[in-house]
Wavefront OBJ file of the C-alpha trace (Angstrom):
o trace
v 11.803 1.441 31.815
v 13.041 4.306 29.661
v 12.585 7.790 31.055
v 11.429 9.928 28.139
v 12.207 13.253 29.689
v 15.175 12.932 31.998
v 16.858 16.274 32.585
v 20.384 14.910 33.011
v 22.045 16.677 30.116
v 25.341 15.101 29.015
v 26.851 17.684 26.701
v 29.945 16.932 24.678
v 33.170 18.615 25.823
v 36.041 19.873 23.708
v 38.136 16.980 25.010
v 35.810 14.373 23.493
v 36.938 13.081 20.119
v 34.697 11.550 17.492
v 30.978 11.676 16.876
v 27.797 9.711 17.342
v 25.697 8.714 14.367
v 21.922 8.752 14.572
v 20.652 6.379 11.878
v 17.281 7.391 10.437
v 15.131 4.510 9.164
v 11.373 4.433 9.828
v 11.438 7.575 11.972
v 11.785 10.480 9.578
v 11.276 13.368 12.004
v 13.445 15.433 14.327
v 10.880 15.943 17.087
v 9.798 13.251 19.580
v 12.265 10.676 18.260
v 13.542 8.171 20.823
v 16.970 7.250 19.445
v 17.675 10.784 18.227
v 16.880 12.081 21.724
v 19.229 9.580 23.388
v 21.953 10.325 20.854
v 21.721 14.064 21.521
v 22.024 13.404 25.264
v 25.132 11.284 24.768
v 28.834 12.128 24.992
v 29.485 13.097 21.384
v 28.103 15.527 18.811
v 25.486 13.839 16.632
v 25.452 13.479 12.848
v 22.200 12.052 11.429
v 22.477 9.478 8.642
v 19.998 7.982 6.189
v 20.773 5.102 3.832
v 18.776 4.513 0.663
v 19.138 0.756 0.944
v 19.869 -0.968 -2.376
v 18.754 -4.290 -0.894
v 15.261 -2.786 -0.700
v 15.293 -0.317 -3.585
v 16.519 -2.798 -6.194
v 13.175 -4.631 -5.867
v 11.077 -1.517 -6.528
v 9.863 0.022 -9.780
v 11.541 3.252 -10.875
v 8.345 5.235 -10.259
v 7.715 3.899 -6.743
v 6.060 6.837 -4.996
v 7.326 5.880 -1.559
v 10.899 6.655 -2.623
v 9.772 10.149 -3.638
v 8.028 10.592 -0.285
v 11.167 9.582 1.624
v 13.313 11.793 -0.603
v 11.127 14.873 -0.134
v 10.879 14.282 3.610
v 14.664 14.038 3.877
v 15.060 17.214 1.836
v 12.889 19.020 4.408
v 14.864 17.535 7.322
v 18.087 18.534 5.565
v 16.880 22.123 5.326
v 15.990 22.195 9.028
v 19.351 20.769 10.077
v 21.321 23.093 7.803
v 19.568 26.056 9.446
v 20.991 24.746 12.728
v 24.540 24.502 11.322
v 24.374 20.749 10.837
v 23.121 18.362 8.135
v 22.025 14.803 7.452
v 24.411 12.464 5.669
v 22.466 10.678 2.933
v 23.958 7.628 1.246
v 22.815 5.189 -1.433
v 24.033 1.596 -1.304
v 23.958 -1.582 0.732
v 24.149 -0.819 4.470
v 27.166 -3.018 5.103
v 29.107 -1.168 2.366
v 27.848 2.289 3.301
v 28.897 1.853 6.911
v 32.437 0.984 5.867
v 32.541 4.279 3.925
v 31.140 6.236 6.877
v 33.752 4.826 9.253
v 36.528 5.877 6.853
v 35.210 9.446 6.706
v 34.259 9.979 10.358
v 35.564 8.906 13.730
v 32.403 7.220 14.944
v 32.160 6.292 18.606
v 28.493 5.361 18.976
v 25.539 4.569 16.716
v 21.941 5.168 17.766
v 18.858 3.925 15.947
v 15.279 2.817 16.548
v 13.962 -0.734 16.485
v 12.487 -2.278 13.358
v 10.569 -5.547 13.497
v 10.399 -6.889 9.942
v 12.454 -9.986 9.026
v 14.901 -8.177 6.730
v 15.405 -5.362 9.248
v 16.105 -7.794 12.062
v 18.733 -9.595 9.991
v 20.270 -6.293 8.895
v 20.505 -5.005 12.452
v 21.987 -8.256 13.767
v 24.686 -7.985 11.103
v 25.292 -4.313 11.890
v 25.640 -5.055 15.601
v 28.335 -7.618 14.869
v 30.145 -5.334 12.430
v 30.087 -2.255 14.658
v 31.058 -4.320 17.682
v 34.072 -5.602 15.749
v 35.045 -1.951 15.186
v 34.622 -1.177 18.922
v 31.623 1.029 18.192
v 28.640 0.946 20.537
v 25.320 0.194 18.790
v 22.301 1.357 20.793
v 18.693 0.778 19.718
v 15.403 2.057 21.112
v 11.651 1.568 20.900
v 10.009 4.310 18.848
v 7.406 3.203 16.296
v 5.040 1.497 18.763
v 3.744 2.088 22.281
v 4.372 -1.536 23.322
v 6.721 -3.949 21.564
v 8.064 -7.497 21.588
v 7.334 -9.053 24.986
v 5.769 -6.046 26.707
v 2.214 -7.347 26.298
v 2.076 -11.058 27.193
v -0.414 -13.488 28.651
v -0.054 -14.590 32.273
v 1.969 -17.626 31.114
v 4.431 -15.270 29.332
v 3.350 -16.353 25.855
v 2.205 -13.857 23.207
v -1.433 -13.117 22.562
v -2.766 -14.403 19.253
v -6.274 -12.946 19.689
v -6.746 -9.186 19.516
v -9.443 -8.550 22.135
v -7.503 -9.790 25.208
v -4.329 -8.212 23.789
v -6.111 -4.879 23.499
v -7.563 -5.194 26.978
v -4.073 -5.475 28.470
v -2.694 -2.852 26.062
v -5.270 -0.378 27.367
v -4.697 -1.352 31.005
v -0.953 -0.756 30.695
v -1.262 2.513 28.779
v -0.624 5.680 30.806
v 0.793 9.178 30.350
v 4.380 7.930 30.505
v 4.022 5.991 27.262
v 2.599 8.904 25.275
v 4.942 11.584 26.615
v 7.067 13.011 23.777
v 10.857 12.895 23.789
v 12.087 16.529 24.147
v 14.659 16.457 21.361
v 14.605 20.250 20.902
v 16.063 20.647 24.372
v 19.343 19.034 23.286
v 19.456 20.015 19.610
v 22.602 22.099 20.233
v 24.523 18.821 20.480
v 24.312 18.277 16.726
v 27.566 17.802 14.836
v 28.610 21.054 13.155
v 29.294 20.567 9.479
v 29.137 22.281 6.106
v 26.361 21.285 3.719
v 26.664 17.667 2.568
v 25.796 16.653 -1.004
v 22.567 14.766 -1.613
v 22.222 12.023 -4.277
v 19.391 12.719 -6.727
v 16.473 10.392 -7.417
v 17.794 9.933 -10.952
v 21.238 8.927 -9.676
v 19.541 6.198 -7.648
v 17.517 4.986 -10.638
v 14.175 6.551 -9.684
v 11.879 9.200 -11.079
v 9.757 11.696 -9.186
v 6.273 10.358 -8.529
v 3.208 12.350 -9.544
v 1.021 10.909 -6.772
v -0.311 13.189 -4.056
v 0.747 12.354 -0.505
v -1.786 12.700 2.337
v -1.262 15.519 4.830
v -1.277 14.993 8.588
v -4.746 16.438 9.219
v -6.412 13.567 11.045
v -7.608 15.524 14.109
v -10.605 16.872 12.204
v -11.722 13.286 11.480
v -11.691 11.868 15.000
v -15.068 13.139 16.250
v -16.969 11.317 13.491
v -14.450 8.551 12.839
v -16.521 5.745 14.367
v -19.607 6.738 12.335
v -17.944 7.425 8.992
v -14.912 5.149 8.696
v -16.733 2.275 6.957
v -18.230 4.320 4.104
v -15.768 4.630 1.218
v -17.601 7.523 -0.435
v -16.945 9.635 2.673
v -13.552 11.040 3.570
v -13.909 9.571 7.034
v -10.560 7.858 7.626
v -7.355 9.480 8.801
v -4.931 8.604 5.968
v -2.003 8.478 8.383
v -0.771 4.991 7.473
v 1.974 6.447 5.282
v 3.122 8.758 8.072
v 3.197 5.993 10.674
v 5.008 3.731 8.209
v 7.876 6.167 7.707
v 7.701 7.864 11.075
v 6.789 11.346 9.890
v 4.190 11.138 12.676
v 5.008 9.934 16.182
v 2.855 7.050 17.419
v 2.891 8.692 20.845
v 1.235 11.808 19.433
v -1.322 9.740 17.500
v -2.318 7.742 20.558
v -2.495 10.822 22.784
v -4.676 12.580 20.203
v -7.001 9.547 20.124
v -7.277 9.663 23.912
v -7.874 13.424 23.977
v -10.601 13.128 21.336
v -12.155 10.137 23.144
v -11.961 8.322 19.809
v -11.921 4.764 21.150
v -12.493 3.162 17.764
v -9.477 4.934 16.283
v -7.413 4.042 19.347
v -8.275 0.382 18.781
v -7.135 0.699 15.152
v -3.756 1.982 16.345
v -3.585 -0.975 18.729
v -4.387 -3.410 15.882
v -1.230 -2.131 14.164
v 0.809 -2.988 17.262
v -0.919 -6.341 17.632
v 0.154 -7.338 14.132
v 3.700 -6.100 14.789
v 3.793 -8.256 17.915
v 2.610 -11.259 15.899
v 5.310 -10.660 13.282
v 7.954 -10.388 16.010
v 6.986 -13.630 17.777
v 5.996 -15.579 14.653
v 8.217 -14.271 11.829
v 7.300 -17.235 9.599
v 3.821 -15.678 9.278
v 5.274 -12.998 6.993
v 5.465 -15.579 4.219
v 3.496 -18.639 5.339
v 0.076 -19.191 6.850
v -0.078 -18.460 10.569
v -2.351 -21.500 10.860
v -0.088 -23.927 9.076
v -2.851 -26.273 7.944
v -3.980 -23.506 5.571
v -0.856 -24.101 3.505
v -2.555 -27.324 2.371
v -5.198 -25.395 0.441
v -5.209 -26.139 -3.282
v -5.370 -22.677 -4.765
v -6.592 -22.255 -8.348
v -4.189 -19.373 -9.016
v -5.688 -18.510 -12.402
v -3.369 -15.857 -13.844
v -5.964 -14.287 -16.147
v -8.398 -13.878 -13.266
v -5.621 -12.396 -11.142
v -4.901 -9.837 -13.876
v -8.593 -8.926 -14.005
v -8.584 -8.440 -10.239
v -5.446 -6.267 -10.432
v -6.972 -4.059 -13.138
v -10.360 -3.755 -11.444
v -12.214 -5.667 -14.160
v -13.923 -8.457 -12.200
v -17.511 -7.345 -12.851
v -18.007 -6.782 -9.125
v -18.196 -2.979 -8.877
v -17.082 -2.551 -5.254
v -14.054 -4.784 -5.876
v -13.229 -2.992 -9.114
v -13.612 0.457 -7.557
v -11.181 -0.466 -4.799
v -8.553 -1.832 -7.152
v -8.774 1.181 -9.448
v -8.490 3.536 -6.477
v -5.358 1.656 -5.404
v -3.807 1.709 -8.870
v -4.483 5.411 -9.380
v -3.754 6.836 -5.922
v -1.627 4.312 -4.014
v -4.359 4.025 -1.385
v -7.564 2.064 -0.859
v -10.334 2.535 1.670
v -9.947 0.179 4.637
v -13.390 -1.441 4.362
v -12.811 -2.066 0.672
v -9.408 -3.645 1.391
v -11.227 -6.403 3.279
v -13.695 -6.906 0.436
v -11.086 -7.148 -2.338
v -8.876 -9.442 -0.231
v -11.750 -11.782 0.528
v -12.783 -11.756 -3.136
v -9.337 -12.756 -4.372
v -8.712 -15.507 -1.847
v -12.244 -16.899 -1.632
v -14.214 -16.047 -4.775
v -11.253 -16.651 -7.082
v -9.339 -19.101 -4.858
v -6.072 -17.286 -5.514
v -3.320 -17.539 -2.889
v -3.484 -14.606 -0.464
v 0.270 -14.124 -0.970
v -0.359 -13.008 -4.559
v -2.613 -10.228 -3.311
v -0.317 -9.327 -0.434
v 2.569 -8.938 -2.877
v 0.482 -6.731 -5.164
v -0.507 -4.508 -2.252
v 3.139 -4.373 -1.162
v 4.039 -2.901 -4.549
v 1.143 -0.445 -4.744
v 0.222 0.810 -1.267
v 1.856 4.028 -0.126
v 1.131 2.990 3.461
v 2.350 -0.590 3.022
v 3.440 -2.040 6.339
v 4.347 -5.723 6.301
v 2.852 -6.645 9.667
v -0.530 -5.016 9.044
v -0.707 -6.019 5.396
v 0.118 -9.668 5.994
v -2.154 -9.680 9.021
v -5.025 -8.206 7.041
v -4.625 -10.606 4.140
v -4.408 -13.631 6.398
v -7.451 -12.377 8.296
v -9.432 -12.241 5.054
v -8.210 -15.647 3.875
v -8.910 -17.244 7.248
v -5.323 -18.434 7.689
v -4.197 -15.827 10.210
v -4.381 -15.469 13.947
v -7.724 -14.135 15.159
v -8.922 -14.422 11.562
v -12.359 -14.467 10.025
v -13.454 -18.143 9.899
v -12.916 -19.773 6.525
v -16.670 -20.060 5.966
v -17.082 -16.289 6.190
v -17.140 -15.121 2.588
v -17.829 -11.431 2.010
v -20.676 -10.889 -0.440
v -19.586 -7.823 -2.449
v -23.202 -7.014 -3.360
v -24.323 -6.961 0.272
v -21.236 -4.926 1.203
v -22.237 -2.427 -1.489
v -25.800 -2.176 -0.163
v -24.502 -1.523 3.353
v -21.572 0.783 2.699
v -22.103 2.372 -0.744
v -25.892 2.205 -1.239
v -26.026 5.165 -3.652
v -22.985 3.877 -5.617
v -21.158 7.177 -5.037
v -17.798 5.490 -4.456
v -18.339 2.981 -7.253
v -19.320 5.609 -9.828
v -16.255 7.688 -8.980
v -13.859 4.868 -9.788
v -15.900 2.771 -12.257
v -17.551 5.334 -14.549
v -18.823 2.633 -16.933
v -20.778 0.967 -14.116
v -24.402 0.481 -15.174
v -23.619 0.542 -18.895
v -23.053 -2.197 -21.449
v -19.332 -1.398 -21.350
v -18.995 -2.738 -17.820
v -17.512 -6.227 -17.438
v -19.705 -9.214 -16.639
v -19.048 -10.865 -13.240
v -15.970 -13.069 -13.441
v -17.648 -15.681 -11.237
v -21.107 -16.151 -9.742
v -21.189 -15.510 -5.981
v -23.149 -18.569 -4.810
v -21.052 -20.889 -6.978
v -17.823 -19.276 -5.722
v -18.898 -19.574 -2.097
v -19.780 -23.262 -2.427
v -16.485 -23.931 -4.248
v -14.280 -22.267 -1.649
v -16.063 -23.945 1.251
v -15.516 -27.334 -0.372
v -11.817 -26.681 -1.090
v -11.094 -25.243 2.364
v -12.989 -27.994 4.134
v -10.987 -30.663 2.285
v -7.686 -28.977 3.177
v -8.545 -28.440 6.837
v -10.209 -31.759 7.620
l 1 2 3 4 5 6 7 8 9 10 11 12 13 14 15 16 17 18 19 20 21 22 23 24 25 26 27 28 29 30 31 32 33 34 35 36 37 38 39 40 41 42 43 44 45 46 47 48 49 50 51 52 53 54 55 56 57 58 59 60 61 62 63 64 65 66 67 68 69 70 71 72 73 74 75 76 77 78 79 80 81 82 83 84 85 86 87 88 89 90 91 92 93 94 95 96 97 98 99 100 101 102 103 104 105 106 107 108 109 110 111 112 113 114 115 116 117 118 119 120 121 122 123 124 125 126 127 128 129 130 131 132 133 134 135 136 137 138 139 140 141 142 143 144 145 146 147 148 149 150 151 152 153 154 155 156 157 158 159 160 161 162 163 164 165 166 167 168 169 170 171 172 173 174 175 176 177 178 179 180 181 182 183 184 185 186 187 188 189 190 191 192 193 194 195 196 197 198 199 200 201 202 203 204 205 206 207 208 209 210 211 212 213 214 215 216 217 218 219 220 221 222 223 224 225 226 227 228 229 230 231 232 233 234 235 236 237 238 239 240 241 242 243 244 245 246 247 248 249 250 251 252 253 254 255 256 257 258 259 260 261 262 263 264 265 266 267 268 269 270 271 272 273 274 275 276 277 278 279 280 281 282 283 284 285 286 287 288 289 290 291 292 293 294 295 296 297 298 299 300 301 302 303 304 305 306 307 308 309 310 311 312 313 314 315 316 317 318 319 320 321 322 323 324 325 326 327 328 329 330 331 332 333 334 335 336 337 338 339 340 341 342 343 344 345 346 347 348 349 350 351 352 353 354 355 356 357 358 359 360 361 362 363 364 365 366 367 368 369 370 371 372 373 374 375 376 377 378 379 380 381 382 383 384 385 386 387 388 389 390 391 392 393 394 395 396 397 398 399 400 401 402 403 404 405 406 407 408 409 410 411 412 413 414 415 416 417 418 419 420 421 422 423 424 425 426 427 428 429 430 431 432 433 434 435 436 437 438 439 440 441 442 443 444 445 446
């Protein structure tokens, strides 16, 4: 068990040669950062590093807002570190090539970083371990973006949970003050590597342009008292909007969980645990990132009508709640959580379009895109995931509207032509679509 707040301070001496590198990834903050804390307590002065990874960036559009968010966050971190006489080394390239450059420029003794659980990240880190080991450099990794990871929450037979409720029961039982205690990085900040200001590649030099989207602030505490009552109504600003900050680590999960506990916001706490549940699923069943968790669902004969998919993407299906959600996503990079379930169900069940098409579209558009949660949510809606809605559960967008947007406030905001002759006719009739999907799914699963 890691001790978050050990007071054994190992400061670097003048006789020590070389430095440690702390590698920023999905943990873009200086405070309460596990690997950064352990690096600062190590034997060598610490130089932070961030790599704009070409393997990831080459697949993104030039106006991808998440790149701007990362860039602006790093600029703020850079300013903080420069005020302390240090800096963050920021590179653009493929990690394996960047690290060769770093080792030429610095005498690196140790590398510290935090765990990542997505398939590409796991492969990248395995390769980096081998490379750094071949250079006699110690590569140390730590848990930071979740409270419990990998095999920390298991059934009595040591197999992973695939149903949320018993997972959450054990997650809650194991949770105590130790797991939410922050890492006191400020206490050891003097062990930063002293350096002059280091140049910073521009967005343009990396092939990107500055996004015009607004990024949510970390102001969720004001939402927690009414979260359980308001979170399902898209016309209300009742959700916390912290997905982006958890995704890139500008907010510590330990702080979020402690705040949920302090506010007695059990519903929000369970939402944070859902995120960890899906990360655990992705870790134990990495195939589920790309294929159905329940493999028999890969036998479904999807219609995959491209024109209908385009209409869904544009928010022109003739179902106002679906269209409002898609237009909100396209314009802001965010969609209300309740509406995400409705639009996902509509695509996979009303239109019989492969859930992977929708998951890929969300991956390109969502500011808070997180593979584990996104794939988990899409497979839940399609019925193919673990602990998923049964295939015969088909959301009725009209009933969802009556329950959660009865005065059409959300719909009218995003679909101004709603109620006029300009509004699109429904792309498919609900009863027909429901009967069709039940028939197709039943044939595939029988």
